[in-house]
N, C-alpha and C positions, 0 to 999 in steps of 0.2 A: 415965289416969282421967278419966271424963266429967264435964264440968262444965256444969250447966244454967244457962240464962239466962231467967228469968221475965219480963224486960223484952221479949222478942220476942213475948210473948202479950199484953201491955197497951199496946203502941204502936199507933197508927191501922192500920198495915198489917197487923199480926198479928191484930187483932180482925177486920178485913175477911177475912182468910184463914180464921178459925175459922168464920165466918158462911158463907163459900163452901163449906167442907166440909160443913156442915149442910144447907144448901139444895140442893146437887147431890145429896146423899144422898137428900133428900125427894124430888127430882125422879125419881130413879132407882127408889126405891120405889113412887111413885105410878103411873109407867109400866109397871113391871113387874107390879104387882098389876092393872093393867087388862088385861093379857093381851097376847098377840102378835096383832096385827091380820091380817085376811084379805087385805088389800092393802097395797102399799107396804112390804113387809117389809124392803127394803134401806134405806129412809129411817128406818124405825123403828130398825133395828140401828145406824144411824149416830148417832141421837140418843141411844141407850142408851150406846153407846160414848163419846160426848162426855161424858155426866155422869158416867160411870164414871171416865175418864181425868182429867177435872179434879178430881173428888173425891179420887182417890188420890195424884195428883201434887201438889196443894196441901198435902194431910196430909204428904206426905213432905217438902216444903219446911218446912213448920211444925216437924216433928220435928227435921230436921237443923240448924235454926237454934236450936232450943230446947236441943238437947244440944251445940251449938258444932261440930258435925262439917262444917258446910258450909265451914269454913275449911280443912279437910283435903281436900276433894274437888279433884281436879287439873283443874278446869275454870273458866272464868270465871263466877263465881257470879252477878255482876250481869247479864251477858248472858243467862245461862239463865233466872233468874227474870223479867226483862223480856220475853224472848221467849216464855216459857210464858204470862205474864199477857196479852200481846197475842194470842197464839194462842187462849187461852181466851175472850177478849173476842169474837174472830171466831166461835168455835164456838158461844157462847151466843147471839150475835144470830141466827146462822143457824138453830139448832134452835128458837129460840123462835118463829121464823116457819114453819119447815117442820112442826115437831110439831102445832101447832093446825090448820094448813092441811090435812094429810092425815088426822088421827085425832081431832080434837075436834068434838063435836057438842052440840046443845042439852042433851041428857040425859046427856052423859059428864061426870060430876062429877070423876073422877079425872084424866082427860085435861086438862080446864079447869084443874084445880088444878095439874098439872105444867106446864102452859103458863105460868100466871101466876107461879109460884115460878121459873120458868126466866128469866123476864124480870128478876126481882130479881137472880138469879145474874149475869146481863149487867151490870147497874148495879154490882154488887160488883167484878167483874173490871175494869171500866172504871176504877173508883175506885182498885183496886190499881195498874193503869198509871199514873194520875195522882200517886199517892204515890210510886212508885218514880221516876218522872221528876223529881219535885220534891225527892227526897232529896238533899241536898248531898254532893258527893263521892263518889257511888255509881256514877254512869253514865259509862262511858268507852269502851264496846265498840261494834263494828260494828253489832249488831243493834238498837242504839237510835238509829241514823242512818235517814235516809229510804230509802237503799238497803237497810239491814237489815230494815226494816219492809216494804219491797216484795218481798223475798225470802220473807218469812213469808207475806205475802199471796198470792204465786205458788204456794207449796206448798199452802196452804189451799184455794184455788180448784181446784187439781188434784184434791184430796181430794174435793170437791163433785163434780167431773166422774166420779170413779171411782165414787162412790156412785150415780150416775145411770145408769151403763153397765151394760147386760146383754149377754150373748154373743149373743143374737139380734139385737141392735141394730147389731152391726158384724161379725159372722162372715161374712156373705154376700159382701162385696166387699173387694178388696185396698186400695181407697182408704180406707175406713173402718178397716181394720186399720192403715194407716199413721197415721192419726190417733190411735189408741190408742198407738201406739209413740211418737209425738210427745209426748203427755201424759205417758207414762211415763218418757221419757228426760229431759225438762225436769224433771220432778218429782224424779227421782233426783239430778240434778246441783244443783238447788237446794238440796235437803236435805242434801247432801255439803257445800256451802258453809256451810250454817248450823251443822252438826255440827262442821266444822273450826274455826269461829269459836269456838263455845262451848268446844271442847277445847284452844283456844290453840295450834293447830298451824299456822297460817298463816306463821308466821316461819320454819318449818323448810324452807320451799320455797326453792331456790337461784335463783328469778326472782321477778319482781314478780307477786304474785297478783292485783293490780288488773286488770293486762292479761289474765289469764286469765278474770276474771269479766266483763269487757267483751267478750271474744271469745265467751263463752258466751252473754251476753245477746244479742249480734248474731245468733248462730246459731239461738236460741230464737225471736227475732222472726221470722226467715225460716221456721223450721218451723211456727210457730203461724199464720203468714200463709197457708201451703198448707193448714193444718188448717181455717181459717176458710172456705175455698173448698171444700174437699173434703168436709168432714163433711156440710153439708146437702145437697150435690149427690147423695150417694150414700145417706146415712141415710134420706131422704125419699123416694127414688126408689120410685114404685109404692105409696107408703104415705100414703094421705090419712088425716086424723084420723077415727077410728071415730065414729059418731054417739052411741054409748052410752059414750064415753070419759069417765071421772071419775077423774082422776089416774091415767090408764093409762100404758101403756109409751110411747106416742106423746109423751106430755108430757115424759117423761124425755129423749127425744130433742131437744126444744126447750130443755130445761135445759142440755144439753151444748152446744148451739149458742150459746146466750147466754154461758155461762161460757168457751167458747173465745174468743169476741170480746172478753170482759172481761179475759181473762187476757192476750191478745195486748196490749191497751192497757196493762197493767200491766207487762208486759216492755218495751214501747216506752219507758214512762216511766222504767224501771230502767236501760235502756241510755242514754238521753239523759242522766239525771242522773249515771251513772257516768262517761260521757265528759266531762261538764262539770267533774266532781269531779276527775278524774285528768289531763286535758289542759289544763284552763284554771285551775282553783282553785290546784292544786299548782304548776303552773309559774309561775303568778303571784306565789305566796308565795315560790318559790325565787328568783324575780327580784328 
């Protein structure tokens, strides 16, 4: 028999989540009513997906906690809610910048409204992260640590790269195809680590998963280092910026270039912190 818990709706984090559902739904409705733009369709689709994803996942969290089903879910609920809140915060701050940059104008009332409300959503999700982090006795998982946060950031940046990629931008050269393979492989493995953590499956491995993560981070650093060199070398080959370019495909190539460099730095930080944590902190505590 289901037991409802009204306290989950009146505590600060519950109120914040209800506001998140309402405002993300408003953003989606405003952007949808404004229509599909003639340019930047991939960025528009990414913004719409983020608002929809955050709205329905937040609503799912609210419902599961309201009817006390979250205790029956075979995952680390604390890890899941914290990871989702951090991911949603990153999503909101990104689309709050991307959407007005590509689609807002002085006479675009709906687009301006969606952009303004999206910034409010960012503030709410950031507040949820703070409430969850300050909640006593609730946080104990990997995804609430610095390496866990970096893993979420790595997968998120890869998503930004994918939304800026177009087949015409990488199809012509094996070098750019290798870069896309790098983005895809590293994204998949980072996502697997996050999912295994949330599902509490790390303990089933007959070996130290920390060393697997470190090995992957080292490999990812090497792969991304090659992409940092190869992508701009081939992506911009014989492709000067068009004179009439206004948020055109050439700008997307620049976005991919900068996001590749940024993700390399994140993987380097992840590798360094993981090595410090495993080989120095753990060994020092054992000693």
